[in-house]
C-alpha positions as CSV (number, residue, x, y, z in Angstrom):
1,M,-89.7,56.8,32.3
2,R,-90.5,58.6,29.0
3,R,-91.8,62.1,29.6
4,L,-95.4,63.1,28.5
5,G,-94.1,65.2,25.6
6,A,-92.5,62.2,24.0
7,L,-95.9,60.4,23.6
8,P,-97.7,60.3,20.3
9,P,-100.5,62.9,20.2
10,E,-103.3,60.3,20.5
11,R,-101.8,59.0,23.8
12,R,-101.1,62.4,25.4
13,R,-104.8,63.2,25.8
14,G,-105.3,61.8,29.3
15,A,-101.9,62.6,30.7
16,G,-101.9,66.0,29.0
17,F,-105.2,66.9,30.7
18,V,-103.6,66.1,34.1
19,L,-100.9,68.7,33.4
20,A,-103.4,71.2,32.1
21,V,-105.4,71.0,35.2
22,A,-102.3,71.4,37.4
23,A,-101.0,74.3,35.4
24,A,-104.3,76.2,35.5
25,V,-104.4,76.1,39.3
26,T,-100.7,76.1,40.2
27,G,-101.0,79.7,41.5
28,L,-104.0,78.9,43.7
29,S,-103.5,78.0,47.4
30,G,-105.7,75.7,49.5
31,C,-107.3,74.1,46.5
32,A,-108.3,70.7,47.9
33,L,-109.7,69.6,44.5
34,L,-106.4,69.8,42.7
35,P,-104.9,66.4,43.9
36,A,-108.3,64.7,43.3
37,A,-108.7,66.1,39.8
38,I,-105.2,65.1,38.8
39,D,-105.4,61.7,40.3
40,A,-108.8,61.0,38.6
41,D,-107.5,61.9,35.2
42,A,-104.1,60.2,35.7
43,H,-106.0,57.0,36.7
44,A,-108.1,57.1,33.6
45,F,-105.0,57.6,31.5
46,A,-103.3,54.7,33.2
47,R,-106.4,52.5,32.7
48,G,-106.5,53.4,29.0
49,E,-102.8,52.4,28.5
50,V,-103.4,48.9,30.0
51,A,-106.6,48.5,28.1
52,E,-104.9,49.4,24.8
53,L,-102.1,46.9,25.5
54,S,-104.5,44.1,26.4
55,R,-106.6,44.7,23.3
56,G,-103.5,44.0,21.2
57,L,-102.8,40.5,22.6
58,Y,-104.1,37.5,20.8
59,G,-104.4,33.8,21.6
60,E,-103.8,30.8,19.5
61,G,-106.9,28.7,20.1
62,S,-107.4,25.5,22.1
63,D,-103.8,25.4,23.5
64,T,-103.5,29.0,24.6
65,T,-102.4,29.5,28.2
66,I,-102.0,32.7,30.4
67,E,-98.2,32.1,30.1
68,H,-98.6,32.7,26.4
69,Y,-100.2,36.0,27.1
70,A,-97.5,36.9,29.6
71,R,-94.9,36.4,26.9
72,E,-97.0,38.3,24.4
73,A,-97.4,41.2,26.8
74,D,-93.7,41.3,27.5
75,E,-93.0,41.8,23.8
76,A,-95.8,44.4,23.5
77,L,-94.4,46.4,26.4
78,A,-91.6,47.5,24.1
79,E,-94.2,49.6,22.3
80,H,-96.0,50.8,25.5
81,A,-93.8,53.0,27.7
82,W,-96.2,53.2,30.7
83,P,-97.4,49.8,31.9
84,V,-95.2,47.1,33.3
85,L,-96.2,43.4,33.9
86,I,-96.2,42.6,37.6
87,G,-97.9,39.3,37.7
88,Y,-100.1,36.7,36.0
89,E,-102.6,34.1,37.3
90,A,-103.8,30.9,35.6
91,Y,-107.3,29.8,36.2
92,A,-108.5,26.3,36.8
93,D,-109.1,24.3,33.6
94,D,-112.6,24.8,32.2
95,E,-113.9,22.8,29.3
96,S,-115.9,25.8,28.1
97,E,-114.2,27.4,25.1
98,A,-115.5,30.8,26.2
99,A,-114.0,30.5,29.8
100,P,-111.1,32.8,30.7
101,V,-107.7,31.0,31.0
102,G,-106.3,33.6,33.4
103,R,-105.4,37.2,34.0
104,L,-102.4,39.5,33.7
105,E,-101.6,42.2,36.2
106,F,-100.0,45.6,35.4
107,R,-98.7,48.6,37.1
108,V,-98.6,52.1,35.6
109,V,-96.8,55.2,37.1
110,V,-97.9,58.5,35.8
111,P,-95.3,61.1,36.8
112,S,-96.3,64.4,38.4
113,E,-93.9,66.3,36.2
114,G,-93.2,68.7,39.0
115,Y,-96.6,70.1,39.6
116,G,-96.5,69.6,43.3
117,T,-98.3,66.2,43.4
118,D,-97.0,62.7,43.9
119,D,-96.6,60.4,41.0
120,H,-99.9,58.5,40.4
121,V,-99.4,54.8,40.8
122,A,-102.2,52.5,39.6
123,C,-102.5,48.8,39.1
124,F,-105.0,46.8,36.9
125,W,-105.8,43.3,35.8
126,S,-107.1,42.0,32.5
127,E,-108.6,38.6,31.7
128,F,-108.0,36.5,28.6
129,D,-109.7,33.6,27.0
130,L,-108.4,31.3,24.2
131,Y,-108.5,34.0,21.6
132,G,-107.9,37.4,23.3
133,V,-108.9,39.8,25.9
134,V,-112.2,39.4,27.8
135,P,-115.0,40.4,27.1
136,D,-113.6,41.5,23.7
137,P,-111.4,44.2,22.2
138,T,-114.3,46.5,21.5
139,A,-115.2,46.8,25.2
140,S,-114.6,50.0,27.2
141,D,-111.4,50.6,29.0
142,A,-113.2,49.9,32.3
143,A,-114.5,46.6,31.1
144,I,-111.0,45.5,30.1
145,A,-108.7,47.0,32.7
146,H,-110.0,46.3,36.2
147,D,-108.7,48.1,39.3
148,L,-106.2,46.2,41.4
149,D,-104.8,47.2,44.8
150,C,-101.1,47.6,44.0
151,P,-99.0,45.1,46.0
152,P,-96.5,47.1,48.1
153,D,-93.6,45.1,46.6
154,A,-94.9,45.0,43.0
155,Q,-92.0,44.8,40.6
156,P,-91.8,44.1,36.9
157,I,-91.4,40.4,36.2
158,D,-89.9,38.4,33.5
159,P,-92.3,36.3,31.4
160,P,-92.3,32.5,31.9
161,V,-90.0,30.6,29.6
162,D,-91.8,28.9,26.7
163,T,-90.8,25.2,27.1
164,D,-93.4,23.9,24.5
165,P,-91.8,21.8,21.7
166,V,-91.0,23.7,18.6
167,H,-91.2,21.5,15.5
168,V,-88.6,22.2,12.9
169,V,-87.0,20.9,9.7
170,P,-83.4,20.6,11.1
171,D,-80.5,22.0,9.2
172,G,-79.1,19.3,7.0
173,A,-82.3,17.4,6.6
174,E,-82.7,18.3,2.9
175,A,-79.3,17.0,2.0
176,L,-80.0,13.8,4.0
177,V,-83.3,13.2,2.3
178,V,-81.8,13.7,-1.2
179,E,-79.0,11.3,-0.3
180,V,-81.4,8.6,1.0
181,L,-83.8,8.9,-2.0
182,T,-80.9,8.8,-4.4
183,G,-79.4,5.7,-2.9
184,A,-82.7,3.9,-2.2
185,P,-83.1,0.5,-4.1
186,A,-86.0,0.1,-6.5
187,N,-87.9,-2.1,-4.1
188,A,-87.6,0.3,-1.1
189,T,-90.9,0.8,0.7
190,A,-92.1,4.0,2.3
191,D,-91.5,2.5,5.7
192,D,-87.9,1.7,4.8
193,L,-87.3,5.3,3.7
194,V,-88.9,6.9,6.7
195,A,-86.9,4.6,9.0
196,E,-83.6,5.5,7.5
197,V,-84.3,9.2,7.4
198,T,-85.4,9.1,11.0
199,E,-82.4,7.2,12.2
200,R,-80.0,9.6,10.5
201,M,-81.9,12.8,11.1
202,P,-79.6,15.7,12.2
203,R,-80.2,16.9,15.7
204,P,-82.1,20.2,16.0
205,T,-80.1,23.0,17.5
206,G,-82.7,24.8,19.6
207,P,-83.2,23.8,23.3
208,Y,-86.9,22.9,22.7
209,D,-86.7,22.1,18.9
210,V,-88.1,18.7,17.8
211,A,-87.9,17.4,14.2
212,F,-91.1,17.0,12.3
213,E,-92.1,13.5,11.6
214,P,-91.1,12.4,8.1
215,A,-93.5,10.7,5.7
216,A,-93.1,8.9,2.4
217,V,-95.1,7.3,-0.3
218,V,-94.2,5.0,-3.2
219,V,-96.4,5.1,-6.2
220,D,-95.6,3.1,-9.4
221,G,-91.9,3.3,-8.6
222,E,-91.9,7.0,-7.8
223,I,-91.1,8.3,-4.3
224,G,-92.6,11.2,-2.6
225,F,-91.3,12.5,0.7
226,A,-92.4,15.3,3.0
227,M,-91.8,16.6,6.5
228,G,-93.0,19.9,8.1
229,S,-96.0,22.1,7.7
230,G,-96.9,25.3,5.8
231,H,-93.9,27.7,5.4
232,S,-91.6,25.1,7.0
233,C,-92.1,22.2,4.7
234,L,-89.5,20.0,2.9
235,L,-90.8,18.2,-0.2
236,V,-88.6,15.8,-2.2
237,K,-89.4,13.4,-5.0
238,R,-87.7,10.7,-7.0
239,T,-88.9,10.0,-10.5
240,A,-87.4,8.6,-13.7
241,A,-85.9,12.0,-14.2
242,G,-84.0,11.8,-10.9
243,V,-84.2,13.3,-7.4
244,E,-85.6,16.8,-7.0
245,V,-86.4,19.1,-4.1
246,V,-89.9,20.4,-4.8
247,H,-90.8,24.0,-4.1
248,A,-94.4,25.2,-3.7
249,P,-96.1,28.3,-2.3
250,S,-96.5,27.9,1.5
251,I,-100.2,28.8,1.3
252,L,-100.7,25.5,-0.6
253,L,-98.9,23.6,2.1
254,E,-101.1,24.6,4.9
255,P,-103.6,22.1,6.5
256,G,-106.8,22.2,4.5
257,E,-105.0,22.9,1.2
258,L,-102.7,20.4,-0.5
259,G,-100.7,20.1,2.7
260,C,-97.1,19.2,3.4
261,R,-97.7,15.6,2.3
262,P,-95.6,13.1,0.3
263,E,-98.4,13.0,-2.2
264,T,-98.0,16.7,-2.8
265,A,-94.4,16.2,-3.8
266,L,-95.5,14.0,-6.7
267,L,-98.0,16.4,-8.1
268,P,-97.4,18.0,-11.5
269,A,-95.7,21.3,-11.4
270,D,-98.8,23.1,-12.8
271,Q,-100.7,22.1,-9.7
272,L,-98.1,23.7,-7.4
273,Q,-98.4,27.2,-8.7
274,S,-99.3,30.2,-6.5
275,P,-103.1,30.8,-6.5
276,H,-102.4,34.6,-6.7
């Protein structure tokens, strides 16, 4: 556990006040208010730490799950020395976009630092919807980090493994597409090209990796080929000048822009320049 002095100044405020109260009354005997004062401020400090962590977690829209937030929290905990993730709960599906998808549960231990009191142990839960913490990141600490009775056996947990498919352009795909387009007969159709590339596509290496679906177009004897999306997009074209891998700014290849489409591969070079 990192000691209070190791915290950045803006995060020492709550815990530092605990120590200041304790130091001011260390020499007093029979002061029944000391433990209560320390516990109250330690609890507020712990709540603030959980609220700050929760504010920094973001969803991805319609497919966001509480398991996603658990994984995000596990990564964020590397920057937050005090909270630990002790549980998560998924809520029943709700068609409302504003409905919470679930909650995360945290434990925080604020050490006594030798002032004669026990370490303060506090647990909290925070809810999340499709886009972030509920009600919103601007809410107060108390509205974000809710008190939770600490389970007696609460221990830090590992986040759930992400088994969602990860679409990739496999290593070796570029060389394969160049080879297929170079050897394609003049009368090859788009379906022919896609079928051959798909059949010969290198196997992705990651355990959950899946190759993007390839697409091709034939226009006046020229071939355009594409697979991927945004920053992970392979564009290749065959024209009278030969076969060429086409490079374009990733911002132009996002959905809503030119997109990672076979038609994009056939555009003139001046239409594939960075907009900035």
